C-alpha positions, 0 to 999 in steps of 0.5 A: 602364869597369866598376866594383865598384859598377856596378849590374847586373840579375841577376833578373827576375820578370814577371807580365802578361797575356802570361804568367808568368815573364821568358822566357814574357813575352819569347817573347810579345813577341818573336812578338807576335801582338796583345794579350790583352784583356778587353772584355766584363767591364768595358764599355765599358772594356778591360782586359789581364786576368791569366792564370790563376795557380797562386799556391801555386807562389810563395806556399805557405801557403793562409793567406798567399793568402787574407789578401792582396788581388789585388795583393799576391798578384800582387806576392808572386808576381812577387817570388818569380819574380825571387828564383827567377830570380837564384838567391836564392830559399831562400838565407837569408843572401842574403835576410837581408841583402837590400834590398826597395824596393817601389812600392805602392798604397793597396789595394783597397776592399771593393766589397760594403760600399761598395754596401751604404753607398751603398744605405743612403744612398739609402734615406734613412736618418736618420742617414748617419753611424751607418748607415755605422759599423754597416756598417763594424763589422759587414761590413768585416774586420779584415784587409781594413781592414789591407790598405789599408796600402801597406807590407803588400806589402812585409811579405808579400814578407818573410813569404813569401820571408824578405826581411829587410833594409832595407824602403822602400815608395813610392806615387805612380802611375808616380812610385813604380815610378821612385823605387823603382828610382832609389833601389836604384840609387843606394844600390848605386852609393854602396855603401850596398847590395849586392843589392836587390829592387825592383818593383811591381804593379797589379790592374786588374781591380777596380772601384775602380781603374777607377772612380778612372781614369774619374772624371778621365776617363782611360780609353779607351771605344773599345777598344784601339788602339796606345798611340801612336794613341789620340787618335781613340779615344773616352776619355782613352786609358788601357787598364789592364793587370794584372801586375807586375814585380820586379828583382834589382839587385846591385853588379857585384862581388857579382854576380860573386863568386856567379857570377850571370847578368847581364842588363844594367847599369842607369845613373843613373835620373833622375827629376822631376815638376812642372806638367803642360804642354807647355812645363814637361814639355818642359823637364824631359825635356830635363834628364833625358835630358841626365842619363840620356844616352838620346839615345845609345842605339840604341833607346828602350823607352817605357812611354807611358801613352796618355793623350792629352796626355801622350802627345803630349808624349812623342812630340814630344819623342822627334822633336826629342830621340831622332831616328832611334832606334827606339821600342818602346811596350810599354804596347801589348802589356801595359796601364797597369800603373801602379806597375810601369810603370818596372820593367817597361820596365827588365826589358824592356830587360834582356831585349832586350839578354841575348837579342841581339834587338830588340822587334818593332813593336807595331802602330804606324808610329811604331815604325820597324824596328831592328836589335839594340840594344847600349843601350837607353833607357827612358822613363816618363811618368805618367799624370798627373805624374812622369817617369823616364829610364834606360839599360840597356846590354849586360853584358860579361865575367863573367856576360854 
């Protein structure tokens, strides 16, 4: 039974290796012919690269574009796509009263400056501290230093798109994306918010991002394979992807009052994290599944990272607690987007329901044939920590 405070999805912005915009990504996914990959630039690592983007379509001022790092441009651009899709972009009243919750990383380092410092250390300078300070004070742009602040993505969205309601930023890989969606949905359900912009972005094509993963032995060194089948592939299993996903969430009452199109209804978002290990993880997943109700759905969209141990745990959980429910590991097509993983999975579930079509198998025998879903469970296990689940159901009535 519907309620005025049901959380509905009215806007979707996606930027990925498959294309720009919700419809372009949906069409590429439903006609999936294989991933778009960059194998040479970062060899032996493979990434899902960003396509060519005309940033001025969503970030009009060149000055705004220049002062943003790549991940901020991706996020600000994708947020604009979501606002445009929801019919909110340019509406001063709606943007001024709109809440914003962003999943963000800690920024990108200046690789050239880091290299200068490492070269000076290798040369055997007398005082390393003095050498570091000399390089930092002469070579590091103040704007880049400020760009390390994670909440500057939200700041740029506010400046460019005039979204000036309350603002929150979460950090912490996939957990930040889960918490962002969970918080936005909870506020709307409680009547504390009427509409919110929520999502995240990630730039996989930056050396320090790849270095951070490889130091933990997380990256695949053997190229691409479907996310469920990377155990035999050399390396840790992650194939990163550049891109972003933003959602416009509204109360049903607010959406219907402005005759907005509704992609789907978002149920409660269950989230947790704890010790990484099969027994502990399985107990958390069982509890989250009961809270979210994913065992009662007709399909599950997973943003499994591909990391060997965690993905094996996820497959075991699905086999035990969601037997017979077809699963789609969308990371196979898009790559691992870290902060944007959970919002992306929610977005693709909503697109499937609104189009009345199923996501096809993405190259893995683990992904069984499926009928058109009526409800979709969303599942994200972070590559290192954090788990989240939710259910998206088909919209009924006005706006569907």
